[in-house]
ROVONU-243192 format. One record per residue (C-alpha): z, x, y; residue number from 1; chain. Coordinates in pm, 1 decimal. Last residue first. Layout:
> Z | X | Y | NUM | A
...
***
This chain:
> 5235.1 | 646.5 | 9303.2 | 369 | A
> 4924.2 | 720.6 | 9092.2 | 368 | A
> 4932.3 | 510.6 | 8775.1 | 367 | A
> 4700.0 | 240.6 | 8905.0 | 366 | A
> 4445.1 | 492.1 | 9033.4 | 365 | A
> 4452.8 | 681.4 | 8701.4 | 364 | A
> 4373.1 | 360.4 | 8512.2 | 363 | A
> 4080.7 | 285.3 | 8743.6 | 362 | A
> 3945.7 | 636.8 | 8686.4 | 361 | A
> 3968.7 | 580.0 | 8310.9 | 360 | A
> 3781.6 | 252.4 | 8357.0 | 359 | A
> 3497.3 | 429.9 | 8538.8 | 358 | A
> 3490.4 | 707.3 | 8277.0 | 357 | A
> 3441.9 | 442.7 | 8008.4 | 356 | A
> 3155.7 | 285.6 | 8203.9 | 355 | A
> 2969.1 | 609.1 | 8279.3 | 354 | A
> 2638.9 | 492.3 | 8127.1 | 353 | A
> 2642.3 | 168.0 | 8329.8 | 352 | A
> 2293.5 | 41.2 | 8257.9 | 351 | A
> 2094.1 | -225.0 | 8441.3 | 350 | A
> 1846.3 | 22.4 | 8592.3 | 349 | A
> 1808.7 | 184.4 | 8247.1 | 348 | A
> 1688.6 | -149.6 | 8107.4 | 347 | A
> 1431.1 | -186.9 | 8384.9 | 346 | A
> 1304.7 | 167.3 | 8318.9 | 345 | A
> 1246.6 | 93.0 | 7949.8 | 344 | A
> 1094.7 | -248.5 | 8023.5 | 343 | A
> 844.7 | -89.9 | 8263.8 | 342 | A
> 773.8 | 192.7 | 8019.2 | 341 | A
> 701.5 | -57.4 | 7740.8 | 340 | A
> 468.7 | -255.1 | 7968.3 | 339 | A
> 283.5 | 61.8 | 8067.2 | 338 | A
> 253.9 | 166.9 | 7700.6 | 337 | A
> 92.7 | -165.4 | 7602.7 | 336 | A
> 61.1 | -220.2 | 7227.4 | 335 | A
> 437.9 | -196.7 | 7168.5 | 334 | A
> 564.0 | -477.6 | 7392.8 | 333 | A
> 312.3 | -754.9 | 7327.8 | 332 | A
> 280.3 | -650.1 | 6961.4 | 331 | A
> 654.3 | -711.1 | 6910.3 | 330 | A
> 633.9 | -1043.1 | 7096.9 | 329 | A
> 336.5 | -1164.5 | 6890.6 | 328 | A
> 503.1 | -1065.8 | 6563.2 | 327 | A
> 827.5 | -1247.7 | 6646.7 | 326 | A
> 656.6 | -1555.9 | 6792.6 | 325 | A
> 441.2 | -1597.8 | 6481.2 | 324 | A
> 739.4 | -1542.9 | 6247.8 | 323 | A
> 960.7 | -1801.2 | 6420.4 | 322 | A
> 1183.4 | -1844.4 | 6727.5 | 321 | A
> 1157.1 | -2161.4 | 6935.0 | 320 | A
> 1490.1 | -2318.7 | 6829.8 | 319 | A
> 1668.8 | -1981.0 | 6845.0 | 318 | A
> 1581.0 | -1950.8 | 7211.9 | 317 | A
> 1370.7 | -1646.1 | 7290.3 | 316 | A
> 1445.6 | -1377.2 | 7549.3 | 315 | A
> 1207.1 | -1089.0 | 7621.2 | 314 | A
> 1395.6 | -792.8 | 7762.4 | 313 | A
> 1419.9 | -533.3 | 8040.0 | 312 | A
> 1239.3 | -726.0 | 8315.0 | 311 | A
> 1551.7 | -756.7 | 8534.1 | 310 | A
> 1563.1 | -1133.2 | 8490.7 | 309 | A
> 1533.5 | -1087.1 | 8113.4 | 308 | A
> 1823.5 | -841.7 | 8104.2 | 307 | A
> 2064.7 | -1062.1 | 8301.7 | 306 | A
> 1934.7 | -1366.4 | 8113.5 | 305 | A
> 2052.7 | -1211.5 | 7786.0 | 304 | A
> 2419.0 | -1220.4 | 7889.0 | 303 | A
> 2376.7 | -1582.5 | 8004.7 | 302 | A
> 2226.7 | -1679.6 | 7668.2 | 301 | A
> 2505.5 | -1489.5 | 7492.1 | 300 | A
> 2773.2 | -1671.4 | 7695.1 | 299 | A
> 2691.3 | -2017.0 | 7557.5 | 298 | A
> 3035.1 | -2119.6 | 7686.0 | 297 | A
> 3186.9 | -2010.5 | 7352.8 | 296 | A
> 2935.0 | -1897.3 | 7090.6 | 295 | A
> 2713.3 | -2101.3 | 6855.6 | 294 | A
> 2387.0 | -2085.3 | 7053.4 | 293 | A
> 2335.8 | -1722.6 | 6944.7 | 292 | A
> 2098.8 | -1548.3 | 7182.5 | 291 | A
> 1762.0 | -1435.5 | 7040.2 | 290 | A
> 1681.8 | -1114.9 | 7230.3 | 289 | A
> 1362.9 | -910.7 | 7210.3 | 288 | A
> 1444.7 | -564.8 | 7340.3 | 287 | A
> 1329.1 | -260.7 | 7534.9 | 286 | A
> 1563.6 | 39.5 | 7490.8 | 285 | A
> 1674.3 | 213.8 | 7810.4 | 284 | A
> 1948.1 | 392.3 | 7614.9 | 283 | A
> 2235.7 | 273.3 | 7834.4 | 282 | A
> 2064.2 | -65.9 | 7857.1 | 281 | A
> 2045.4 | -84.4 | 7477.3 | 280 | A
> 2409.4 | 0.8 | 7415.4 | 279 | A
> 2557.0 | -228.7 | 7681.4 | 278 | A
> 2338.7 | -510.8 | 7548.4 | 277 | A
> 2475.1 | -456.4 | 7198.0 | 276 | A
> 2832.5 | -468.8 | 7329.4 | 275 | A
> 2767.8 | -793.9 | 7516.8 | 274 | A
> 2622.9 | -979.9 | 7218.4 | 273 | A
> 2265.9 | -1093.8 | 7272.8 | 272 | A
> 2129.5 | -1136.4 | 6919.2 | 271 | A
> 1868.7 | -891.1 | 6791.3 | 270 | A
> 1517.9 | -746.3 | 6796.9 | 269 | A
> 1519.7 | -384.3 | 6914.8 | 268 | A
> 1216.6 | -180.4 | 7022.6 | 267 | A
> 1118.2 | 187.2 | 7030.6 | 266 | A
> 1399.8 | 322.9 | 6813.0 | 265 | A
> 1522.5 | 684.9 | 6824.0 | 264 | A
> 1845.7 | 636.9 | 7022.0 | 263 | A
> 1889.5 | 302.6 | 6845.5 | 262 | A
> 1945.5 | 488.2 | 6517.3 | 261 | A
> 2218.1 | 714.4 | 6658.4 | 260 | A
> 2384.5 | 419.8 | 6836.6 | 259 | A
> 2392.9 | 217.8 | 6509.9 | 258 | A
> 2605.6 | 469.1 | 6322.7 | 257 | A
> 2759.3 | 276.8 | 6033.5 | 256 | A
> 2444.0 | 71.9 | 5978.8 | 255 | A
> 2470.0 | -239.4 | 5760.7 | 254 | A
> 2278.5 | -423.9 | 5488.0 | 253 | A
> 1970.0 | -197.7 | 5506.1 | 252 | A
> 1605.3 | -289.6 | 5450.6 | 251 | A
> 1314.8 | -53.1 | 5514.1 | 250 | A
> 965.5 | -183.9 | 5591.3 | 249 | A
> 655.3 | 34.8 | 5639.3 | 248 | A
> 588.4 | 57.4 | 5264.1 | 247 | A
> 563.2 | -320.4 | 5226.3 | 246 | A
> 780.8 | -431.8 | 4930.2 | 245 | A
> 523.4 | -651.5 | 4754.7 | 244 | A
> 611.4 | -976.7 | 4933.0 | 243 | A
> 816.3 | -1086.3 | 4630.6 | 242 | A
> 1010.6 | -759.8 | 4658.4 | 241 | A
> 1085.6 | -835.9 | 5024.5 | 240 | A
> 1210.8 | -1182.0 | 4926.5 | 239 | A
> 1452.8 | -1039.4 | 4668.7 | 238 | A
> 1578.7 | -776.3 | 4918.0 | 237 | A
> 1639.7 | -1055.9 | 5172.4 | 236 | A
> 1853.3 | -1254.9 | 4927.6 | 235 | A
> 2063.9 | -952.1 | 4839.4 | 234 | A
> 2119.6 | -852.6 | 5205.6 | 233 | A
> 2213.9 | -1189.7 | 5357.2 | 232 | A
> 2592.6 | -1163.7 | 5371.4 | 231 | A
> 2595.2 | -785.8 | 5426.3 | 230 | A
> 2407.1 | -811.0 | 5757.2 | 229 | A
> 2029.9 | -788.3 | 5738.2 | 228 | A
> 1952.5 | -462.0 | 5913.2 | 227 | A
> 1570.7 | -437.3 | 5913.0 | 226 | A
> 1414.9 | -103.5 | 5993.8 | 225 | A
> 1048.8 | -170.3 | 6063.1 | 224 | A
> 753.3 | 66.0 | 6098.1 | 223 | A
> 473.1 | 11.7 | 6347.5 | 222 | A
> 95.5 | 27.8 | 6306.7 | 221 | A
> 83.4 | -321.8 | 6156.4 | 220 | A
> -101.3 | -403.7 | 5834.0 | 219 | A
> 216.7 | -414.9 | 5626.2 | 218 | A
> 368.2 | -660.3 | 5875.8 | 217 | A
> 145.3 | -953.6 | 5784.2 | 216 | A
> 278.5 | -1072.4 | 5446.8 | 215 | A
> 632.8 | -997.6 | 5574.6 | 214 | A
> 625.8 | -1238.6 | 5871.9 | 213 | A
> 802.1 | -1524.1 | 5688.6 | 212 | A
> 1080.7 | -1283.7 | 5593.5 | 211 | A
> 1118.0 | -1176.5 | 5957.0 | 210 | A
> 1142.4 | -1530.5 | 6088.6 | 209 | A
> 1388.9 | -1636.0 | 5818.4 | 208 | A
> 1618.7 | -1339.3 | 5874.1 | 207 | A
> 1619.4 | -1391.2 | 6251.8 | 206 | A
> 1700.8 | -1759.5 | 6200.2 | 205 | A
> 1982.3 | -1672.5 | 5949.5 | 204 | A
> 2172.0 | -1423.4 | 6163.4 | 203 | A
> 2356.3 | -1141.6 | 5988.3 | 202 | A
> 2726.8 | -1085.1 | 5933.2 | 201 | A
> 2745.2 | -755.3 | 6124.8 | 200 | A
> 2474.5 | -868.6 | 6367.1 | 199 | A
> 2123.2 | -997.6 | 6296.8 | 198 | A
> 1947.4 | -668.0 | 6355.6 | 197 | A
> 1578.4 | -579.2 | 6372.8 | 196 | A
> 1485.5 | -219.7 | 6457.0 | 195 | A
> 1119.0 | -166.9 | 6542.7 | 194 | A
> 999.8 | 192.2 | 6511.6 | 193 | A
> 691.2 | 360.1 | 6654.5 | 192 | A
> 600.5 | 646.6 | 6419.4 | 191 | A
> 698.8 | 1009.5 | 6479.2 | 190 | A
> 1015.4 | 1041.1 | 6267.7 | 189 | A
> 866.0 | 851.9 | 5974.6 | 188 | A
> 1108.4 | 627.7 | 5782.6 | 187 | A
> 1274.6 | 692.0 | 5446.7 | 186 | A
> 1619.6 | 589.3 | 5570.5 | 185 | A
> 1737.6 | 948.6 | 5625.1 | 184 | A
> 1400.1 | 1009.3 | 5794.8 | 183 | A
> 1520.0 | 777.1 | 6078.6 | 182 | A
> 1833.8 | 981.4 | 6160.7 | 181 | A
> 1677.3 | 1190.2 | 6442.9 | 180 | A
> 1931.8 | 1456.2 | 6538.2 | 179 | A
> 2056.1 | 1438.9 | 6898.6 | 178 | A
> 2376.6 | 1261.2 | 6795.7 | 177 | A
> 2515.5 | 999.7 | 7035.2 | 176 | A
> 2656.1 | 1088.6 | 7376.5 | 175 | A
> 2459.5 | 814.0 | 7554.9 | 174 | A
> 2578.8 | 572.7 | 7288.6 | 173 | A
> 2947.1 | 630.3 | 7368.8 | 172 | A
> 2928.3 | 577.7 | 7744.1 | 171 | A
> 2751.8 | 244.9 | 7689.1 | 170 | A
> 3033.1 | 131.5 | 7457.1 | 169 | A
> 3262.1 | 153.1 | 7758.6 | 168 | A
> 3099.7 | -163.7 | 7907.9 | 167 | A
> 3019.6 | -160.1 | 8279.7 | 166 | A
> 3266.6 | -69.6 | 8552.9 | 165 | A
> 3242.9 | -341.6 | 8817.7 | 164 | A
> 3591.8 | -370.1 | 8967.0 | 163 | A
> 3759.6 | -706.2 | 9025.2 | 162 | A
> 4117.0 | -744.1 | 9149.8 | 161 | A
> 4048.1 | -844.2 | 9512.0 | 160 | A
> 3802.4 | -1115.3 | 9407.7 | 159 | A
> 4042.0 | -1301.3 | 9177.3 | 158 | A
> 3831.1 | -1372.9 | 8866.8 | 157 | A
> 3554.4 | -1611.2 | 8758.5 | 156 | A
> 3314.8 | -1500.7 | 9034.4 | 155 | A
> 3312.4 | -1143.3 | 8899.0 | 154 | A
> 3127.6 | -1254.7 | 8583.1 | 153 | A
> 2784.4 | -1219.5 | 8743.3 | 152 | A
> 2829.2 | -845.7 | 8809.8 | 151 | A
> 2824.5 | -791.7 | 8434.1 | 150 | A
> 3050.1 | -546.5 | 8249.5 | 149 | A
> 3370.0 | -633.6 | 8435.8 | 148 | A
> 3701.0 | -450.3 | 8489.9 | 147 | A
> 3983.2 | -676.4 | 8609.7 | 146 | A
> 4274.0 | -501.3 | 8782.5 | 145 | A
> 4649.3 | -539.7 | 8834.9 | 144 | A
> 4702.1 | -808.0 | 8571.5 | 143 | A
> 4883.8 | -1140.5 | 8616.6 | 142 | A
> 4633.5 | -1401.3 | 8733.1 | 141 | A
> 4349.5 | -1231.3 | 8541.5 | 140 | A
> 4542.9 | -1291.9 | 8219.2 | 139 | A
> 4451.7 | -1661.8 | 8201.0 | 138 | A
> 4080.3 | -1603.5 | 8264.3 | 137 | A
> 4092.3 | -1314.9 | 8016.4 | 136 | A
> 4237.1 | -1533.0 | 7740.5 | 135 | A
> 4016.1 | -1835.9 | 7809.6 | 134 | A
> 3688.2 | -1647.9 | 7760.2 | 133 | A
> 3478.4 | -1489.7 | 8032.2 | 132 | A
> 3115.3 | -1579.1 | 8112.7 | 131 | A
> 2884.1 | -1282.6 | 8171.3 | 130 | A
> 3051.5 | -1103.8 | 7881.2 | 129 | A
> 3240.8 | -777.0 | 7827.3 | 128 | A
> 3553.7 | -849.9 | 8030.5 | 127 | A
> 3802.8 | -561.5 | 8049.0 | 126 | A
> 4164.1 | -637.0 | 8134.4 | 125 | A
> 4383.0 | -389.1 | 8317.2 | 124 | A
> 4760.2 | -345.9 | 8337.4 | 123 | A
> 5005.1 | -115.5 | 8515.0 | 122 | A
> 5353.1 | -168.1 | 8362.5 | 121 | A
> 5565.8 | -402.3 | 8577.2 | 120 | A
> 5746.0 | -548.9 | 8276.4 | 119 | A
> 5593.7 | -892.4 | 8341.5 | 118 | A
> 5246.8 | -737.5 | 8363.7 | 117 | A
> 5295.3 | -549.9 | 8037.2 | 116 | A
> 5413.9 | -865.2 | 7858.7 | 115 | A
> 5107.9 | -1055.3 | 7983.1 | 114 | A
> 4885.5 | -773.8 | 7852.4 | 113 | A
> 5042.2 | -795.8 | 7505.2 | 112 | A
> 5078.7 | -1176.6 | 7491.5 | 111 | A
> 4712.4 | -1244.2 | 7573.7 | 110 | A
> 4534.9 | -940.9 | 7424.8 | 109 | A
> 4588.4 | -1083.0 | 7075.9 | 108 | A
> 4369.6 | -1384.3 | 7151.8 | 107 | A
> 4053.2 | -1178.3 | 7201.4 | 106 | A
> 3971.7 | -956.4 | 7496.2 | 105 | A
> 3960.3 | -588.3 | 7591.2 | 104 | A
> 4317.9 | -548.2 | 7709.9 | 103 | A
> 4435.9 | -221.5 | 7866.7 | 102 | A
> 4804.1 | -129.8 | 7907.0 | 101 | A
> 4921.0 | 162.0 | 8124.1 | 100 | A
> 5203.3 | 416.1 | 8129.4 | 99 | A
> 5343.1 | 294.5 | 7796.6 | 98 | A
> 5684.1 | 424.7 | 7692.7 | 97 | A
> 5622.7 | 350.0 | 7325.0 | 96 | A
> 5962.7 | 185.1 | 7286.5 | 95 | A
> 5921.3 | -12.8 | 7610.5 | 94 | A
> 5571.4 | -135.7 | 7522.6 | 93 | A
> 5684.5 | -222.8 | 7167.7 | 92 | A
> 5980.7 | -428.8 | 7290.2 | 91 | A
> 5770.8 | -612.2 | 7547.2 | 90 | A
> 5505.8 | -680.4 | 7280.5 | 89 | A
> 5768.1 | -834.1 | 7050.4 | 88 | A
> 5882.9 | -1076.9 | 7321.1 | 87 | A
> 5523.5 | -1155.6 | 7418.0 | 86 | A
> 5436.5 | -1228.3 | 7053.9 | 85 | A
> 5729.0 | -1472.2 | 7025.3 | 84 | A
> 5620.8 | -1648.7 | 7343.4 | 83 | A
> 5256.4 | -1655.4 | 7231.2 | 82 | A
> 5351.1 | -1767.4 | 6880.3 | 81 | A
> 5547.7 | -2063.4 | 7022.8 | 80 | A
> 5257.9 | -2152.4 | 7254.1 | 79 | A
> 5013.8 | -2130.5 | 6959.4 | 78 | A
> 5235.5 | -2353.6 | 6743.5 | 77 | A
> 5233.7 | -2618.1 | 7017.0 | 76 | A
> 4856.1 | -2571.7 | 7045.4 | 75 | A
> 4815.2 | -2656.0 | 6676.2 | 74 | A
> 4961.2 | -2997.1 | 6754.2 | 73 | A
> 4630.6 | -3061.2 | 6927.6 | 72 | A
> 4491.2 | -3173.5 | 7260.7 | 71 | A
> 4133.2 | -3048.9 | 7280.2 | 70 | A
> 4026.0 | -2696.8 | 7380.1 | 69 | A
> 4226.1 | -2552.5 | 7093.3 | 68 | A
> 4428.5 | -2253.8 | 7202.5 | 67 | A
> 4399.0 | -1935.1 | 7000.4 | 66 | A
> 4634.5 | -1784.1 | 6744.6 | 65 | A
> 4891.8 | -1503.0 | 6756.9 | 64 | A
> 5089.1 | -1283.0 | 6519.6 | 63 | A
> 5157.5 | -926.7 | 6633.3 | 62 | A
> 5028.9 | -603.5 | 6486.1 | 61 | A
> 5070.9 | -228.1 | 6518.7 | 60 | A
> 4815.7 | 53.8 | 6497.2 | 59 | A
> 4821.1 | 429.8 | 6556.5 | 58 | A
> 4457.6 | 544.0 | 6612.1 | 57 | A
> 4277.1 | 744.6 | 6343.1 | 56 | A
> 3943.2 | 564.9 | 6375.5 | 55 | A
> 3994.2 | 422.2 | 6025.1 | 54 | A
> 4324.4 | 278.0 | 6153.9 | 53 | A
> 4125.0 | 89.8 | 6421.4 | 52 | A
> 3844.0 | -52.6 | 6205.3 | 51 | A
> 4051.6 | -203.9 | 5923.4 | 50 | A
> 4316.2 | -407.1 | 6113.6 | 49 | A
> 4070.4 | -442.0 | 6403.4 | 48 | A
> 3854.8 | -685.8 | 6205.5 | 47 | A
> 4120.4 | -950.0 | 6268.6 | 46 | A
> 4375.3 | -1091.7 | 6023.0 | 45 | A
> 4678.0 | -864.7 | 6066.0 | 44 | A
> 4650.4 | -878.3 | 6443.7 | 43 | A
> 4600.8 | -611.0 | 6710.0 | 42 | A
> 4803.2 | -360.8 | 6911.4 | 41 | A
> 4653.2 | -12.5 | 6949.4 | 40 | A
> 4887.0 | 272.2 | 7040.9 | 39 | A
> 4764.9 | 585.8 | 7209.5 | 38 | A
> 4877.7 | 924.6 | 7335.2 | 37 | A
> 4705.5 | 1137.7 | 7599.3 | 36 | A
> 4738.2 | 1516.1 | 7590.0 | 35 | A
> 4361.8 | 1574.6 | 7556.5 | 34 | A
> 4300.6 | 1397.1 | 7889.8 | 33 | A
> 3929.6 | 1363.8 | 7966.9 | 32 | A
> 3813.0 | 1389.5 | 7606.6 | 31 | A
> 4097.4 | 1175.6 | 7473.3 | 30 | A
> 4029.1 | 919.6 | 7749.0 | 29 | A
> 3664.0 | 904.4 | 7640.8 | 28 | A
> 3750.3 | 836.7 | 7276.0 | 27 | A
> 4004.2 | 570.7 | 7372.1 | 26 | A
> 3742.1 | 393.8 | 7586.6 | 25 | A
> 3491.3 | 394.8 | 7301.8 | 24 | A
> 3759.4 | 249.6 | 7073.3 | 23 | A
> 3826.8 | -32.1 | 7320.1 | 22 | A
> 3453.0 | -100.8 | 7362.1 | 21 | A
> 3429.6 | -120.8 | 6980.8 | 20 | A
> 3715.3 | -370.3 | 6939.5 | 19 | A
> 3625.9 | -661.7 | 7168.3 | 18 | A
> 3259.9 | -699.3 | 7067.6 | 17 | A
> 3357.5 | -604.5 | 6712.5 | 16 | A
> 3532.2 | -938.6 | 6682.5 | 15 | A
> 3889.4 | -1065.1 | 6646.9 | 14 | A
> 4052.0 | -798.7 | 6856.4 | 13 | A
> 4188.9 | -654.6 | 7174.3 | 12 | A
> 4479.9 | -433.0 | 7271.0 | 11 | A
> 4505.7 | -78.5 | 7403.1 | 10 | A
> 4838.9 | 83.7 | 7483.4 | 9 | A
> 4808.4 | 414.1 | 7667.7 | 8 | A
> 5058.1 | 694.5 | 7710.9 | 7 | A
> 4913.6 | 950.3 | 7951.5 | 6 | A
> 5056.9 | 1302.0 | 7950.1 | 5 | A
> 4955.2 | 1568.9 | 8206.0 | 4 | A
> 5292.9 | 1565.3 | 8380.6 | 3 | A
> 5527.2 | 1301.2 | 8249.6 | 2 | A
> 5454.3 | 952.5 | 8380.1 | 1 | A
***
């Protein structure tokens, strides 16, 4: 490695849970080593194709698909794409002169990180969830180090390779803007605020519970910022109008700077994606979590359990979640300052606010002769 220059290839995609930690890591590396250079390898079809270039990071693609868990002819095509993708990744890694390759999950990380390992380029995978996916399990045999966000996931990987770092997204939220953005949405800056989020595409059960609660929320002392997801926004706006548009409820389809808003929230109601949990523990934000039952290995429920066991969150199964439960849980947290403080401190205890710095240190260790 040339003096003071670090050439880093980052790969990961498919969902924001793989992409945003990668971008947070890039941002931290730039701060710690201004001479570093980056290349992000993703796919043409994943969210990364829009998000990464917008962040100003050079971007290239390979074609890859995931393995089916049952025997399928599709898997033959996947193996062929993996081999072809590995060949292209080797060429790109050599041309770029990568000093280290970091994979943050998703199918695309498979051939890229595997190629790095076969070329002898230092390689790291980062696992965001309590239960890892197939790609990271496969790659753990070949990489130099495995960075994990939850201590529980260490058992799935070779013991000598694992380093608990936390999720890089945590580092990003702790550096978020100090200006209160709530008035920008028409909310009071000094009123207790409940943020309800269904994820980038929304979550129907959370939408239904909140809509059913609308006749009662106007009489509450709290204000609500409800982020519907773009898919559900129009329908939710219609229902809010029918309920008389309570003046303590604001509806948004999407927030471009979620960390800034969460910094000034008092309670979050949401799914239990790993990146979200990294954000709220870093901020010490109490939460009501409704894990999605539709994800691989039911990993959201296991993610959420880590917070519930520590006293930082209330966890509700989707099947038991409704308007009555929602309102009761919100009141349970916000009417008792001691309870809120306990959850706040418990969340902070689970945080890894220096996660990105921890991974950067790991990278430096691997590149030091």
